[in-house]
ZADO-1210 file (C-alpha; in nm, 4 decimals, padded with zeros to 6 digits):
<atoms>
<atom x="16.5707" y="25.8750" z="04.0011" code="MET" pos="1"/>
<atom x="16.2112" y="25.9966" z="04.0178" code="ASP" pos="2"/>
<atom x="16.2728" y="26.2338" z="03.7301" code="ASN" pos="3"/>
<atom x="16.4316" y="25.9607" z="03.5200" code="LEU" pos="4"/>
<atom x="16.1494" y="25.7187" z="03.5914" code="LEU" pos="5"/>
<atom x="15.8957" y="25.9882" z="03.5171" code="GLY" pos="6"/>
<atom x="16.0682" y="26.0601" z="03.1859" code="TYR" pos="7"/>
<atom x="16.0699" y="25.6915" z="03.0899" code="LEU" pos="8"/>
<atom x="15.7035" y="25.6534" z="03.1928" code="ASP" pos="9"/>
<atom x="15.5978" y="25.9594" z="02.9915" code="SER" pos="10"/>
<atom x="15.7561" y="25.8082" z="02.6788" code="HIS" pos="11"/>
<atom x="15.6004" y="25.4569" z="02.7263" code="GLY" pos="12"/>
<atom x="15.9298" y="25.2823" z="02.8002" code="ALA" pos="13"/>
<atom x="15.8049" y="25.1371" z="03.1332" code="LEU" pos="14"/>
<atom x="15.5005" y="24.9818" z="02.9685" code="GLU" pos="15"/>
<atom x="15.7275" y="24.8039" z="02.7223" code="GLU" pos="16"/>
<atom x="15.9500" y="24.6906" z="03.0103" code="TYR" pos="17"/>
<atom x="15.6529" y="24.5550" z="03.2053" code="VAL" pos="18"/>
<atom x="15.5250" y="24.3739" z="02.8947" code="ALA" pos="19"/>
<atom x="15.8670" y="24.2180" z="02.8327" code="LEU" pos="20"/>
<atom x="15.8905" y="24.1169" z="03.1996" code="THR" pos="21"/>
<atom x="15.5504" y="23.9430" z="03.1797" code="LYS" pos="22"/>
<atom x="15.6492" y="23.7703" z="02.8576" code="GLN" pos="23"/>
<atom x="15.9759" y="23.6554" z="03.0146" code="LEU" pos="24"/>
<atom x="15.7867" y="23.5219" z="03.3189" code="SER" pos="25"/>
<atom x="15.5420" y="23.3370" z="03.0908" code="SER" pos="26"/>
<atom x="15.8271" y="23.1803" z="02.8930" code="LEU" pos="27"/>
<atom x="15.9985" y="23.0730" z="03.2151" code="LYS" pos="28"/>
<atom x="15.6746" y="22.9084" z="03.3351" code="ASN" pos="29"/>
<atom x="15.6355" y="22.7317" z="03.0013" code="GLU" pos="30"/>
<atom x="15.9960" y="22.6136" z="03.0174" code="MET" pos="31"/>
<atom x="15.9359" y="22.4738" z="03.3675" code="GLU" pos="32"/>
<atom x="15.6268" y="22.2903" z="03.2451" code="ARG" pos="33"/>
<atom x="15.8199" y="22.1429" z="02.9517" code="ILE" pos="34"/>
<atom x="16.1036" y="22.0367" z="03.1797" code="GLN" pos="35"/>
<atom x="15.8520" y="21.8799" z="03.4181" code="GLY" pos="36"/>
<atom x="15.6871" y="21.6968" z="03.1279" code="TYR" pos="37"/>
<atom x="16.0258" y="21.5714" z="03.0102" code="GLN" pos="38"/>
<atom x="16.0974" y="21.4341" z="03.3570" code="LYS" pos="39"/>
<atom x="15.7601" y="21.2558" z="03.3643" code="ILE" pos="40"/>
<atom x="15.8160" y="21.1211" z="03.0122" code="LEU" pos="41"/>
<atom x="16.1581" y="20.9891" z="03.1112" code="LYS" pos="42"/>
<atom x="16.0060" y="20.8284" z="03.4189" code="SER" pos="43"/>
<atom x="15.7379" y="20.6597" z="03.2068" code="TYR" pos="44"/>
<atom x="15.9986" y="20.5339" z="02.9608" code="LYS" pos="45"/>
<atom x="16.2057" y="20.3933" z="03.2466" code="ASP" pos="46"/>
<atom x="15.8980" y="20.2154" z="03.3831" code="ILE" pos="47"/>
<atom x="15.8152" y="20.0873" z="03.0339" code="GLU" pos="48"/>
<atom x="16.1636" y="19.9415" z="02.9998" code="LEU" pos="49"/>
<atom x="16.1333" y="19.7794" z="03.3432" code="GLU" pos="50"/>
<atom x="15.8015" y="19.6230" z="03.2443" code="ILE" pos="51"/>
<atom x="15.9448" y="19.4944" z="02.9159" code="LYS" pos="52"/>
<atom x="16.2409" y="19.3501" z="03.1032" code="ALA" pos="53"/>
<atom x="15.9971" y="19.1848" z="03.3456" code="SER" pos="54"/>
<atom x="15.8048" y="19.0325" z="03.0535" code="PHE" pos="55"/>
<atom x="16.1281" y="18.8956" z="02.9087" code="ILE" pos="56"/>
<atom x="16.2248" y="18.7446" z="03.2458" code="ASN" pos="57"/>
<atom x="15.8782" y="18.5945" z="03.2895" code="GLN" pos="58"/>
<atom x="15.8902" y="18.4476" z="02.9394" code="ASP" pos="59"/>
<atom x="16.2242" y="18.2882" z="03.0211" code="LYS" pos="60"/>
<atom x="16.1005" y="18.1546" z="03.3558" code="GLU" pos="61"/>
<atom x="15.7836" y="18.0189" z="03.1901" code="THR" pos="62"/>
<atom x="15.9844" y="17.8355" z="02.9236" code="ASN" pos="63"/>
<atom x="16.2039" y="17.6847" z="03.1928" code="GLU" pos="64"/>
<atom x="15.8983" y="17.5861" z="03.3972" code="TYR" pos="65"/>
<atom x="15.7244" y="17.4224" z="03.0998" code="LEU" pos="66"/>
<atom x="16.0402" y="17.2293" z="03.0269" code="GLU" pos="67"/>
<atom x="16.0635" y="17.1152" z="03.3902" code="SER" pos="68"/>
<atom x="15.7055" y="16.9787" z="03.3893" code="ILE" pos="69"/>
<atom x="15.7251" y="16.8213" z="03.0448" code="LYS" pos="70"/>
<atom x="15.6204" y="16.4856" z="03.1866" code="THR" pos="71"/>
<atom x="15.3046" y="16.6408" z="03.3307" code="VAL" pos="72"/>
<atom x="15.2130" y="16.8265" z="03.0124" code="THR" pos="73"/>
<atom x="15.2801" y="16.5146" z="02.8041" code="ASP" pos="74"/>
<atom x="15.0391" y="16.3214" z="03.0259" code="ASN" pos="75"/>
<atom x="14.7771" y="16.5911" z="02.9802" code="LEU" pos="76"/>
<atom x="14.8203" y="16.5830" z="02.6032" code="ARG" pos="77"/>
<atom x="14.7955" y="16.2054" z="02.5996" code="ASN" pos="78"/>
<atom x="14.4877" y="16.2161" z="02.8214" code="GLY" pos="79"/>
<atom x="14.3050" y="16.4527" z="02.5896" code="PHE" pos="80"/>
<atom x="14.4190" y="16.2573" z="02.2849" code="TRP" pos="81"/>
<atom x="14.2919" y="15.9282" z="02.4309" code="GLU" pos="82"/>
<atom x="13.9476" y="16.0763" z="02.5045" code="TYR" pos="83"/>
<atom x="13.9226" y="16.2308" z="02.1585" code="ALA" pos="84"/>
<atom x="14.0325" y="15.9089" z="01.9836" code="LYS" pos="85"/>
<atom x="13.7449" y="15.7176" z="02.1425" code="LYS" pos="86"/>
<atom x="13.5074" y="15.9493" z="01.9596" code="PHE" pos="87"/>
<atom x="13.7008" y="15.9999" z="01.6367" code="TYR" pos="88"/>
<atom x="13.9693" y="15.7327" z="01.5806" code="PRO" pos="89"/>
<atom x="14.0625" y="15.8687" z="01.2372" code="LYS" pos="90"/>
<atom x="14.0742" y="16.2411" z="01.3205" code="LYS" pos="91"/>
<atom x="14.3825" y="16.4208" z="01.4415" code="ARG" pos="92"/>
<atom x="14.3562" y="16.5714" z="01.7881" code="SER" pos="93"/>
<atom x="14.5804" y="16.7245" z="02.0491" code="GLY" pos="94"/>
<atom x="14.6296" y="16.9657" z="02.3331" code="LEU" pos="95"/>
<atom x="14.8731" y="17.2549" z="02.2934" code="VAL" pos="96"/>
<atom x="15.0237" y="17.4073" z="02.6084" code="ILE" pos="97"/>
<atom x="15.2723" y="17.6843" z="02.5425" code="LYS" pos="98"/>
<atom x="15.4145" y="18.0103" z="02.6704" code="ASN" pos="99"/>
<atom x="15.2002" y="18.3074" z="02.5675" code="ASN" pos="100"/>
<atom x="15.4820" y="18.5538" z="02.5054" code="SER" pos="101"/>
<atom x="15.4305" y="18.9255" z="02.4696" code="GLY" pos="102"/>
<atom x="15.2497" y="19.2040" z="02.6470" code="GLU" pos="103"/>
<atom x="14.9265" y="19.0420" z="02.7691" code="ASN" pos="104"/>
<atom x="14.7538" y="18.9260" z="03.0849" code="MET" pos="105"/>
<atom x="14.7475" y="18.5533" z="02.9970" code="ILE" pos="106"/>
<atom x="15.0557" y="18.3540" z="03.0881" code="ARG" pos="107"/>
<atom x="14.9817" y="18.0294" z="02.9046" code="TYR" pos="108"/>
<atom x="14.8061" y="17.9364" z="02.5827" code="THR" pos="109"/>
<atom x="14.5857" y="17.6270" z="02.6092" code="LEU" pos="110"/>
<atom x="14.4417" y="17.5049" z="02.2821" code="ASP" pos="111"/>
<atom x="14.2444" y="17.1800" z="02.2732" code="ALA" pos="112"/>
<atom x="14.1806" y="17.0733" z="01.9137" code="ARG" pos="113"/>
<atom x="14.0088" y="16.7986" z="01.7222" code="ILE" pos="114"/>
<atom x="14.0296" y="16.8015" z="01.3458" code="GLU" pos="115"/>
<atom x="13.7216" y="16.9724" z="01.1930" code="ASP" pos="116"/>
<atom x="13.6124" y="17.1100" z="01.5308" code="ASP" pos="117"/>
<atom x="13.4660" y="17.4119" z="01.3558" code="SER" pos="118"/>
<atom x="13.1690" y="17.1772" z="01.3195" code="SER" pos="119"/>
<atom x="12.9274" y="17.2189" z="01.6116" code="ASP" pos="120"/>
<atom x="12.9047" y="16.8491" z="01.6870" code="GLY" pos="121"/>
<atom x="13.2820" y="16.7914" z="01.6928" code="ILE" pos="122"/>
<atom x="13.3310" y="17.1103" z="01.8928" code="ASN" pos="123"/>
<atom x="13.0887" y="16.9807" z="02.1577" code="GLU" pos="124"/>
<atom x="13.2910" y="16.6595" z="02.1830" code="VAL" pos="125"/>
<atom x="13.6059" y="16.8715" z="02.2177" code="ARG" pos="126"/>
<atom x="13.4479" y="17.0596" z="02.5092" code="LEU" pos="127"/>
<atom x="13.3512" y="16.7358" z="02.6831" code="PHE" pos="128"/>
<atom x="13.7015" y="16.5905" z="02.6449" code="CYS" pos="129"/>
<atom x="13.8644" y="16.9047" z="02.7819" code="PHE" pos="130"/>
<atom x="13.6183" y="16.9366" z="03.0736" code="ASP" pos="131"/>
<atom x="13.6689" y="16.5721" z="03.1657" code="LEU" pos="132"/>
<atom x="14.0462" y="16.6166" z="03.1491" code="LEU" pos="133"/>
<atom x="14.0259" y="16.9080" z="03.3947" code="LEU" pos="134"/>
<atom x="13.8145" y="16.7000" z="03.6314" code="LEU" pos="135"/>
<atom x="14.0507" y="16.4042" z="03.6185" code="MET" pos="136"/>
<atom x="14.3477" y="16.6258" z="03.7043" code="CYS" pos="137"/>
<atom x="14.2143" y="16.6422" z="04.0613" code="ARG" pos="138"/>
<atom x="14.3582" y="16.9886" z="04.1131" code="LYS" pos="139"/>
<atom x="14.0516" y="17.1200" z="04.2943" code="SER" pos="140"/>
<atom x="13.7902" y="16.9922" z="04.5386" code="LYS" pos="141"/>
<atom x="13.5402" y="16.9628" z="04.2548" code="MET" pos="142"/>
<atom x="13.4339" y="16.6007" z="04.2199" code="ARG" pos="143"/>
<atom x="13.1597" y="16.6278" z="03.9609" code="PHE" pos="144"/>
<atom x="13.1103" y="16.7451" z="03.6045" code="LEU" pos="145"/>
<atom x="12.7790" y="16.8870" z="03.4782" code="ALA" pos="146"/>
<atom x="12.6632" y="16.9587" z="03.1240" code="HIS" pos="147"/>
<atom x="12.3436" y="17.1113" z="02.9931" code="ASP" pos="148"/>
<atom x="12.1389" y="16.9555" z="02.7113" code="SER" pos="149"/>
<atom x="12.2829" y="17.2141" z="02.4696" code="ARG" pos="150"/>
<atom x="12.6098" y="17.0178" z="02.4691" code="LEU" pos="151"/>
<atom x="12.4374" y="16.7236" z="02.2986" code="PHE" pos="152"/>
<atom x="12.2267" y="16.9207" z="02.0528" code="ALA" pos="153"/>
<atom x="12.4492" y="16.8783" z="01.7453" code="ASN" pos="154"/>
<atom x="12.6270" y="16.5550" z="01.8322" code="MET" pos="155"/>
<atom x="12.5860" y="16.2447" z="01.6256" code="ASP" pos="156"/>
<atom x="12.4048" y="15.9637" z="01.8187" code="PRO" pos="157"/>
<atom x="12.7275" y="15.7601" z="01.8127" code="ARG" pos="158"/>
<atom x="12.9124" y="16.0386" z="01.9931" code="GLN" pos="159"/>
<atom x="12.6348" y="16.0737" z="02.2492" code="ARG" pos="160"/>
<atom x="12.6528" y="15.7014" z="02.3177" code="GLU" pos="161"/>
<atom x="13.0320" y="15.7098" z="02.3480" code="MET" pos="162"/>
<atom x="13.0183" y="16.0130" z="02.5781" code="LEU" pos="163"/>
<atom x="12.7905" y="15.8335" z="02.8244" code="LEU" pos="164"/>
<atom x="13.0040" y="15.5213" z="02.8083" code="ARG" pos="165"/>
<atom x="13.3155" y="15.7220" z="02.8953" code="ILE" pos="166"/>
<atom x="13.1357" y="15.9108" z="03.1722" code="ALA" pos="167"/>
<atom x="13.0019" y="15.5838" z="03.3131" code="TYR" pos="168"/>
<atom x="13.3442" y="15.4158" z="03.3105" code="ASP" pos="169"/>
<atom x="13.5075" y="15.7175" z="03.4755" code="VAL" pos="170"/>
<atom x="13.2496" y="15.7493" z="03.7515" code="THR" pos="171"/>
<atom x="13.2147" y="15.3777" z="03.8228" code="ILE" pos="172"/>
<atom x="13.5874" y="15.3493" z="03.8933" code="ASP" pos="173"/>
<atom x="13.6321" y="15.6724" z="04.0912" code="SER" pos="174"/>
<atom x="13.4772" y="15.9196" z="04.3309" code="GLU" pos="175"/>
<atom x="13.3527" y="16.1415" z="04.0491" code="PHE" pos="176"/>
<atom x="12.9965" y="16.2084" z="03.9422" code="GLN" pos="177"/>
<atom x="12.8731" y="16.3071" z="03.5977" code="TYR" pos="178"/>
<atom x="12.5521" y="16.5102" z="03.5744" code="ILE" pos="179"/>
<atom x="12.3811" y="16.6019" z="03.2503" code="CYS" pos="180"/>
<atom x="12.0394" y="16.7001" z="03.1265" code="SER" pos="181"/>
<atom x="11.9104" y="16.5490" z="02.8025" code="MET" pos="182"/>
<atom x="11.5977" y="16.5854" z="02.5966" code="ASN" pos="183"/>
<atom x="11.3926" y="16.2731" z="02.5382" code="GLU" pos="184"/>
<atom x="11.4750" y="16.2578" z="02.1670" code="ASP" pos="185"/>
<atom x="11.8468" y="16.2795" z="02.2519" code="THR" pos="186"/>
<atom x="11.8248" y="15.9857" z="02.4917" code="ILE" pos="187"/>
<atom x="11.6316" y="15.7756" z="02.2428" code="MET" pos="188"/>
<atom x="11.8687" y="15.8597" z="01.9545" code="SER" pos="189"/>
<atom x="12.1398" y="15.6157" z="02.0698" code="PHE" pos="190"/>
<atom x="11.9251" y="15.3479" z="02.2355" code="LYS" pos="191"/>
<atom x="11.9727" y="15.1097" z="01.9431" code="ASP" pos="192"/>
<atom x="12.3516" y="15.1453" z="01.9716" code="LEU" pos="193"/>
<atom x="12.3520" y="14.9710" z="02.3110" code="MET" pos="194"/>
<atom x="12.2337" y="14.6350" z="02.4253" code="SER" pos="195"/>
<atom x="11.9257" y="14.6287" z="02.6472" code="ILE" pos="196"/>
<atom x="12.1418" y="14.5530" z="02.9492" code="GLU" pos="197"/>
<atom x="12.3906" y="14.8310" z="02.8719" code="GLU" pos="198"/>
<atom x="12.1206" y="15.0898" z="02.8129" code="TYR" pos="199"/>
<atom x="11.9546" y="14.9983" z="03.1397" code="SER" pos="200"/>
<atom x="12.2820" y="15.0050" z="03.3354" code="GLU" pos="201"/>
<atom x="12.4263" y="15.3240" z="03.1840" code="ILE" pos="202"/>
<atom x="12.1128" y="15.5280" z="03.1155" code="VAL" pos="203"/>
<atom x="11.7845" y="15.4063" z="03.2652" code="THR" pos="204"/>
<atom x="11.9195" y="15.3208" z="03.6101" code="ASN" pos="205"/>
<atom x="12.0917" y="15.6611" z="03.6357" code="ASN" pos="206"/>
<atom x="11.7956" y="15.8850" z="03.5541" code="ILE" pos="207"/>
<atom x="11.7490" y="16.0813" z="03.8773" code="ILE" pos="208"/>
<atom x="11.4892" y="16.3375" z="03.7779" code="LEU" pos="209"/>
<atom x="11.2457" y="16.3668" z="03.4885" code="GLU" pos="210"/>
<atom x="11.1308" y="16.7142" z="03.3889" code="LEU" pos="211"/>
<atom x="10.8765" y="16.8473" z="03.1422" code="ASN" pos="212"/>
<atom x="10.7549" y="17.1883" z="03.0302" code="ASP" pos="213"/>
<atom x="10.3831" y="17.1652" z="03.0995" code="ASP" pos="214"/>
<atom x="10.4229" y="17.4115" z="03.3899" code="ALA" pos="215"/>
<atom x="10.7025" y="17.6078" z="03.5617" code="PRO" pos="216"/>
<atom x="10.6674" y="17.3811" z="03.8670" code="GLU" pos="217"/>
<atom x="10.7831" y="17.0789" z="03.6644" code="SER" pos="218"/>
<atom x="11.1020" y="17.2469" z="03.5462" code="LYS" pos="219"/>
<atom x="11.4434" y="17.2129" z="03.7077" code="LEU" pos="220"/>
<atom x="11.4210" y="17.5216" z="03.9292" code="LEU" pos="221"/>
<atom x="11.0449" y="17.5142" z="03.9720" code="GLY" pos="222"/>
<atom x="11.0148" y="17.8585" z="03.8118" code="ILE" pos="223"/>
<atom x="11.0202" y="18.0082" z="03.4635" code="GLN" pos="224"/>
<atom x="11.3697" y="18.1343" z="03.3740" code="VAL" pos="225"/>
<atom x="11.4334" y="18.3012" z="03.0381" code="ASP" pos="226"/>
<atom x="11.8100" y="18.3316" z="02.9948" code="LEU" pos="227"/>
<atom x="11.9524" y="18.5379" z="02.7100" code="ASP" pos="228"/>
<atom x="12.2277" y="18.2851" z="02.6346" code="LEU" pos="229"/>
<atom x="12.3083" y="18.4260" z="02.2923" code="GLU" pos="230"/>
<atom x="12.2876" y="18.7938" z="02.3912" code="ASP" pos="231"/>
<atom x="11.9899" y="18.8676" z="02.1682" code="LYS" pos="232"/>
<atom x="11.8509" y="19.1332" z="02.4054" code="HIS" pos="233"/>
<atom x="11.5162" y="18.9610" z="02.4218" code="LYS" pos="234"/>
<atom x="11.2184" y="19.1646" z="02.5349" code="ASN" pos="235"/>
<atom x="10.9164" y="18.9686" z="02.6610" code="ILE" pos="236"/>
<atom x="10.7067" y="19.2605" z="02.7840" code="ASP" pos="237"/>
<atom x="10.4640" y="19.2390" z="02.4915" code="ASN" pos="238"/>
<atom x="10.4676" y="18.8626" z="02.4466" code="MET" pos="239"/>
<atom x="10.1354" y="18.6760" z="02.4863" code="LYS" pos="240"/>
</atoms>
């Protein structure tokens, strides 16, 4: 045996054998990795199918649920429509509540619309109507609604006047409170649209706090706050 092995070694046969053995071992390892990858891939595909099946089941359950609460959703649609019609009697408006099918993280699609709401002023009315609708649903412990002066910036004076009338009627007949901040020119813009008594009852008698910008102490928080509301990356380090 030693002589035979020595003969094979002297002619390089063992080196070729060792090389082939290493190559065979490498191919076996690669085959095991491929088989392992195939198992993982199959597992992922099985999970993917389970998720898709879950989405389908959830879509079906959501459709059934929306059908079962049709009375509720109809009331919500009518509520939004009634608010919007007080502002724009001749414009189409509505609230769409539907199943958001597909692979996403949002179960329902809520779309409150008023015709031409691409306009800033109409869009601001749309926001008010939707916010008020949420408040009137009484689904949380929140009993007030607050809007910043930016909401009124692009509204027509008639819409500002109607907004305060609606807010006044809602709060006078319920436990709710409406809070808003308005600039002086905004308040004065609709004064002529109300009688003296109405303006006093709805506006003047409900002014709780008057602010100005002559110093930080006379602002709402008593300090200077510079919020980057439009993500303009403002830098005030070198401002005078």
